[in-house]
N, C-alpha and C positions, 0 to 999 in steps of 0.2 A: 346791372342794377334792376333792369326790367324783369330778369328771370328770378331774382330774389324776391320781388313782389309777387310774382306769380306763384312761387313756392309758398310764401306766407299765406296767400289767399287759399291756395289748395289745402293747406293744413287747417285752416280756420273752418273749412267746409266739411271736415271729417265728422262722422257720426259721434265719436267720442267728445270732440269739442262741443257739438251741439248738446249732447247729454249733460256735459258739465255746465254749459251756459244755462240750460233750463234749471238745473239743480241750484245754481247760483241765484237765478231769478226767484226761485221759490224761497230760498234762505233770506234774501233781501226783503221780499214781501212779508214773510213771517216775522222778521225783525222789526219792520215798519209797523205792522199791526200790533206787535207787542208794546211798542212805544206809545201808540195811540191809546191802547188800554190803560197804560200808566198815566197818560195825560188826563184821563177821565176818572182817576182814582179819587177817593174822598179826600177832601182837604185835611190838613193836619190841625192840631189844637190851636196853634197861634192864628192860623187863618180863621178859625172859628171864633176868635175873640177871647181866648183864655186869659191872656195878660190884662185885658180890660175888664175882666169880671163878667164876660159874656153879656155884652149890652143888648138891650132890646131894640128892635128896629121900629119902623112905622108901618103902616097899612101898605104903603107904596113899595117897600123893600124887604119886608119881613121874610119872604120866601126866596128872593132872587139874590140877596146880598149875603154871601158866606159869613161875613164878619158879624152879623147879627142874627144868624139862623138859630143858634142854640138859645140865646136869650129870648128870642121871639117865640119859639116853641114853648119855652118854659113859661111865658107870660101871655099866652093866647088869650086868656080870659081878660087881660087888661087891653090887648090890642083890639079885641072884638067884644066889648062888654054886652051883656044881655044875649049873647049867642051861645054861651057855654054854661052848663050846669056846674056850679062850684059846690061841693059838699061841705057843709058846716063842720066845725071841729066837734068831735064826739065828746059827750060828757064823761063817759067811762070808756076810754080806748082800750082795745085788747093789747095785751103784752105779746110781742113776738120773741120767742126764744130763739137764740142762735143755735144752729145745728152743729153737731161736732165735726161733721165732714159734709162738704157740698155734694150734692148728687152728681153722678157721672152722666151727663147729657150727651147723647150721640145721635147721629142720623146718617143714613146712607145716601149718597149721591154720587154719580158717575162711577158706580161700581166699587166705591171704597167707603169705609167707615170713617166719618168725620166727627170732630168735636166742636164745641162752641168756639174754641180758640181758632180752629180751621176756618169756621164760618167768618169770624171777625177778620182774620187775615185775608180772606178772599174779597172782602168788602172794601179794602184799602187799595 
C-alpha cells in the first residue's frame, strides 16, 4: 500500500503533469474571467422595463435602477426641469427622405474590420 502511494506521488511530480496542471489552471482562469464578463453584460429589454412601457424613475434611482433607466434617459427634461434646453416644435419642419440603402458603416479595431452589428454584439 505504501509503495503504491509513493508511485502515485512520484508520477504527480513529473514535469508533464506539472505542465498539464498549469495548462488546466490557465483554462479554468480564462473560463472564469469569461463568465465574469458575461455577468457584466448589458441587461436585456425586459430588465430595462420594455413590458412596462419603459417607466421613468425618480431623481434617486434614475441612474442606478435598470428597470427605469431607458424611461429616465428619455425623460431627463422632466426629471431635471430647467436644467436641459428643450427645442420647441418647428413651424416648418424639414422632410427627411428615406434612403434606398443604408450606408455601410465600418471601423477597424483589434486588427479586424467591424460593422455596427459587431459593435452592438460586443456591448451585450
